[in-house]
C-alpha positions in Angstrom: 5.7 37.2 -15.3 9.0 35.4 -15.8 8.9 33.4 -19.1 10.2 30.3 -17.3 7.6 30.6 -14.6 4.7 31.2 -17.2 6.0 28.2 -19.2 5.9 26.0 -16.0 2.6 27.0 -14.8 1.2 26.2 -18.5 3.0 22.7 -18.3 1.3 22.0 -14.9 -2.0 23.0 -16.3 -1.7 20.6 -19.2 -0.8 17.9 -16.9 -3.8 18.5 -14.6 -6.0 18.8 -17.5 -4.9 15.2 -18.5 -5.5 14.0 -15.0 -9.0 15.6 -15.1 -9.8 13.8 -18.4 -8.7 10.5 -16.9 -10.6 10.9 -13.7 -13.7 11.9 -15.6 -14.9 14.7 -13.4 -18.6 14.7 -14.7 -18.7 11.0 -14.0 -17.2 11.5 -10.6 -19.8 14.2 -9.7 -22.5 11.9 -10.8 -21.2 9.0 -8.6 -21.0 11.4 -5.6 -24.6 12.6 -6.3 -25.8 9.0 -6.5 -24.0 8.0 -3.4 -25.3 11.2 -1.5 -28.9 10.1 -2.4 -28.2 6.4 -1.2 -26.7 7.9 2.2 -29.8 10.2 2.8 -32.3 7.2 2.7 -33.8 6.6 6.1 -33.4 2.9 5.9 -29.6 3.0 5.1 -28.6 1.5 8.4 -30.9 -1.3 8.3 -28.3 -3.1 6.5 -25.1 -1.9 8.5 -22.5 -3.6 6.1 -24.0 -1.9 3.1 -24.4 1.5 4.9 -20.7 1.3 5.8 -19.8 0.8 2.2 -21.9 3.6 0.9 -20.7 6.1 3.5 -17.1 5.0 2.9 -17.5 5.3 -0.9 -19.1 8.5 -0.6 -16.2 10.0 1.6 -13.7 8.6 -0.8 -15.2 9.9 -4.0 -15.9 13.4 -2.2 -12.2 13.4 -1.3 -11.0 12.6 -4.8 -13.3 15.3 -6.2 -12.4 17.9 -3.7 -8.7 17.2 -4.2 -8.5 17.7 -7.9 -10.9 20.7 -8.1 -8.9 22.3 -5.2 -5.7 21.7 -7.4 -7.4 23.3 -10.3 -8.6 26.4 -8.1 -5.0 26.9 -6.8 -3.3 26.7 -10.1 -5.8 29.1 -11.7 -5.0 31.7 -8.8 -1.3 31.3 -9.2 -0.6 33.7 -12.0 -2.5 36.4 -10.0 -0.2 35.8 -7.2 2.8 36.3 -9.3 1.3 39.4 -10.9 0.4 41.0 -7.5 3.9 40.2 -6.3 5.7 41.7 -9.1 3.6 44.9 -9.0 4.3 45.4 -5.3 7.9 44.4 -6.0 7.4 42.3 -2.9 10.2 39.7 -2.6 8.5 37.8 0.3 5.4 37.6 -1.8 7.1 36.3 -4.8 8.7 33.7 -2.6 5.6 32.5 -1.3 4.3 32.2 -5.0 7.3 30.3 -5.8 6.5 28.0 -2.9 2.9 27.5 -3.8 4.1 26.5 -7.3 6.4 23.9 -6.0 3.9 22.3 -3.8 1.4 22.2 -6.5 3.9 20.4 -8.8 4.4 17.9 -6.0 0.8 17.4 -5.5 0.0 17.2 -9.2 2.7 14.6 -9.7 1.3 12.5 -6.8 -2.3 12.7 -8.2 -0.9 11.8 -11.7 0.6 8.5 -10.0 -3.0 7.8 -8.6 -4.5 8.0 -12.2 -2.1 5.2 -13.2 -3.8 2.8 -10.8 -6.6 1.4 -13.1 -6.0 -2.4 -12.4 -9.1 -4.4 -11.4 -8.4 -4.4 -7.7 -6.3 -1.3 -7.4 -9.0 0.5 -5.3 -9.2 -2.2 -2.8 -7.6 -2.5 0.6 -4.5 -4.4 0.8 -3.6 -7.7 2.7 0.1 -7.9 3.3 2.2 -10.9 4.5 5.8 -10.5 5.4 8.0 -13.4 5.9 11.6 -13.8 7.4 13.6 -15.4 4.7 17.5 -16.3 4.5 19.5 -14.8 7.3 18.4 -16.4 10.7 17.8 -13.9 13.5 18.7 -11.0 11.4 16.1 -11.9 8.9 13.5 -12.2 11.6 14.5 -8.9 12.8 14.3 -7.3 9.5 10.9 -8.8 8.8 9.8 -6.9 12.0 11.6 -3.8 10.7 9.5 -4.0 7.5 6.2 -4.5 9.6 7.1 -1.3 11.4 7.9 0.7 8.2 4.5 0.0 6.7 2.6 0.6 9.8 4.5 3.9 10.2 3.7 4.7 6.5 0.0 4.1 7.0 0.2 6.1 10.2 1.7 9.0 8.4 -1.3 9.1 6.1 -4.0 8.3 8.6 -4.8 4.8 7.2 -6.0 2.0 9.3 -3.8 -1.2 9.9 -5.1 -4.3 11.5 -2.8 -7.2 12.2 -4.5 -10.6 11.9 -1.4 -12.8 12.8 2.1 -12.6 14.0 4.4 -15.5 14.4 7.4 -14.5 16.6 10.9 -15.8 16.2 12.5 -17.2 19.3 15.4 -14.9 19.7 14.3 -11.8 18.2 11.9 -10.3 15.6 9.1 -12.3 13.6 8.8 -15.2 11.4 5.9 -13.8 9.6 3.0 -11.3 10.0 -0.2 -10.8 8.0 -2.1 -7.4 8.3 -4.6 -5.3 6.4 -4.2 -1.7 5.3 -7.4 0.1 5.0 -6.9 3.1 2.5 -8.1 4.3 -0.8 -6.2 2.4 -3.5 -4.1 0.5 -0.8 -3.7 -2.6 -3.0 -2.7 -0.6 -6.2 -0.3 1.5 -4.2 1.4 -1.2 -2.1 1.4 -3.9 -4.8 4.6 -2.5 -6.2 6.2 -3.6 -2.8 5.7 -7.2 -3.5 9.1 -9.3 -3.8 12.1 -9.8 -1.9 13.7 -7.0 0.4 17.5 -7.3 1.3 19.2 -5.8 4.3 23.0 -5.4 4.6 24.3 -4.2 8.1 26.7 -5.1 11.0 24.6 -7.7 12.7 23.4 -6.6 16.4 23.2 -10.3 16.9 26.9 -11.3 15.9 29.3 -10.9 18.9 32.1 -10.5 16.6 30.4 -7.5 14.8 30.4 -9.0 11.2 28.6 -7.8 8.2 25.4 -9.7 7.7 23.0 -9.9 4.6 19.4 -11.0 5.3 16.3 -11.3 3.5 12.5 -10.8 3.9 9.6 -11.5 1.5 6.7 -9.2 1.0 3.4 -10.6 -0.4 0.5 -8.1 -1.2 -3.0 -9.1 -2.2 -6.3 -7.3 -2.5 -8.9 -7.8 0.2 -11.6 -9.9 -1.2 -15.3 -8.6 -1.4 -18.7 -10.5 -1.5 -18.7 -10.1 -5.2 -15.6 -12.0 -5.9 -17.1 -15.5 -5.4 -14.2 -17.6 -4.4 -15.7 -21.0 -3.7 -13.9 -22.8 -1.0 -15.2 -26.5 -0.5 -15.0 -27.6 3.3 -13.6 -30.9 2.5 -10.4 -29.0 0.9 -9.8 -27.4 4.4 -7.9 -28.6 7.2 -8.7 -26.7 10.3 -6.2 -26.7 13.3 -7.1 -24.7 16.6 -4.3 -23.8 19.0 -3.3 -21.2 21.8 -2.5 -17.7 20.8 1.1 -16.8 21.6 3.1 -13.6 22.1 6.9 -12.7 22.1 9.1 -15.4 23.5 6.2 -18.1 23.2 4.4 -16.9 26.1 0.6 -17.5 26.1 -1.9 -14.8 25.4 -5.0 -16.8 25.8 -5.8 -19.8 28.2 -8.2 -21.2 25.5 -7.4 -22.7 22.0 -8.9 -19.8 20.1 -6.4 -19.4 17.4 -7.2 -20.8 14.2 -4.9 -22.1 11.3 -6.6 -23.1 7.9 -4.7 -25.3 5.4 -6.1 -25.2 1.8 -5.2 -28.7 0.7 -5.3 -28.5 -3.1 -2.9 -25.4 -3.2 -1.0 -25.9 0.0 -2.0 -22.3 1.1 -1.8 -21.9 5.0 -3.3 -19.0 6.9 -3.8 -18.3 10.5 -5.5 -15.7 12.8 -5.2 -15.1 16.4 -6.1 -11.6 17.0 -9.9 -12.2 17.9 -11.2 -13.5 21.2 -13.3 -16.3 20.0 -12.4 -19.3 17.9 -15.5 -18.5 15.5 -14.2 -15.1 14.9 -10.7 -16.2 14.1 -11.9 -18.8 11.7 -14.2 -16.2 9.8 -11.3 -13.7 9.5 -8.9 -16.6 8.4 -11.4 -17.5 5.7 -11.3 -14.0 4.4 -7.5 -14.1 4.3 -7.5 -17.4 2.5 -10.2 -16.0 0.1 -7.8 -13.0 -0.7 -4.8 -15.4 -1.2 -7.0 -17.8 -3.7 -8.1 -14.6 -5.5 -4.6 -13.4 -5.9 -3.6 -16.7 -7.2 -6.3 -16.7 -9.7 -5.3 -13.2 -10.9 -1.7 -14.4 -11.2 -2.6 -17.4 -13.1 -4.6 -15.1 -15.5 -1.7 -12.7 -15.7 0.8 -15.7 -16.4 -1.3 -16.6 -19.4 -1.4 -12.8 -20.7 2.5 -12.6 -20.0 3.0 -15.9 -22.0 1.1 -14.5 -25.0 3.1 -11.4 -24.7 6.2 -13.2 -24.2 7.2 -11.1 -21.2 7.6 -12.7 -17.8 6.7 -11.1 -14.4 9.3 -10.1 -12.2 7.3 -10.3 -9.0 8.9 -12.4 -6.3 12.3 -11.2 -7.4 14.7 -9.2 -5.2 13.4 -5.6 -5.5 15.1 -3.4 -2.8 18.1 -3.2 -0.9 18.7 -1.6 2.4 22.4 -1.0 3.1 23.3 0.3 6.4 27.0 -0.6 6.3 29.6 0.2 4.9 27.5 3.1 3.5 24.0 4.3 3.9 21.5 3.7 1.1 18.2 2.4 0.1 17.8 1.4 -3.6 15.2 -0.1 -5.7 16.7 -2.4 -8.2 13.7 -2.0 -10.6 13.3 1.7 -10.9 16.8 2.7 -9.7 15.3 5.1 -7.3 17.6 5.5 -4.3 18.0 7.7 -1.2 20.9 8.0 1.3 18.7 8.0 4.5 17.8 4.3 5.4 16.5 5.6 8.7 13.7 7.7 7.3 12.8 4.9 5.0 12.4 2.4 7.8 10.7 4.9 9.4 7.8 5.1 6.9 9.1 7.6 4.3 8.4 5.3 1.3 6.0 7.4 -0.9 8.8 8.3 -3.4 9.6 4.5 -3.6 5.9 3.7 -4.2 5.5 6.4 -6.9 8.6 5.4 -8.7 7.4 1.7 -8.6 3.8 2.5 -10.0 5.4 4.6 -12.9 7.7 1.7 -13.5 5.0 -0.7 -13.6 2.9 1.3 -16.0 5.8 1.6 -18.5 6.6 -2.0 -18.2 3.1 -3.0 -19.3 2.9 -0.6 -22.1 
């Protein structure tokens, strides 16, 4: 075998061994066995909410175990593929082995990034709010472009997206949108997207064809669970009901079913209009409010830790630029990662940015 190939396989094996140690495969197998036992109980579906959590957790843990053991099997088979290709002097077989090695390198690097997600809430689903900021109608249009970008990213991976509330701008785009992404480690993965995004382009809304810079803010919080105990006193809430609306202000429902909650002590405002009944909308809005209060509590705790370490947090600062004119580029201002194809990025190809952001955050914390 080529010495460079042999060294590369050895390096990949060492990286995968580190991943296996972090993931604790024996512990993972024990968790799968325990969940399988719970899932096999005849009374499992007596409590539907618990049953869904058990089956979802089992599917996730089984997937993680299959992923890492499958990589190990493929990596262990790789030297034999090279050996057979060289013995047969088969150029096509050698090219196939090179291709397998390249794919393994990408998949192992991706799994390595997953092991960096060890925060308290990283495994949870993500609740994302996008808001148009400075830039008028272009900012509202940009906010809608970001909503599509994250939706397309989730779609590419087979993840679920549920939009809770959309506030449409009058001319085009959206003022804001709140939605949930349901996926393993959704919060840990997408939390690096939090901050201000900047778009530079020739404005399609300017009849003089001038270049316009606009901004949109992205907020990412973990979805709350029953164990979080975020207490909300009813007297601290103001509840407003109104009629759901669509683009251009058109009425969607003929009854006042949409609900807006204002948490008076913090000033946090959330709303929901995607359910048919006022009761359902209020329940969903309460879950969103709890998630935002939980994140506020986490940030306050993090601020105390940062003060002790004398290192401020950069969340909320400008973090990525999308330039469509006079050249084509998307650049992350924290990691320096950049690509020259904004169309692909805005169509959901953001995995490289997410991985770079996760690695950057881990380095910043160490």
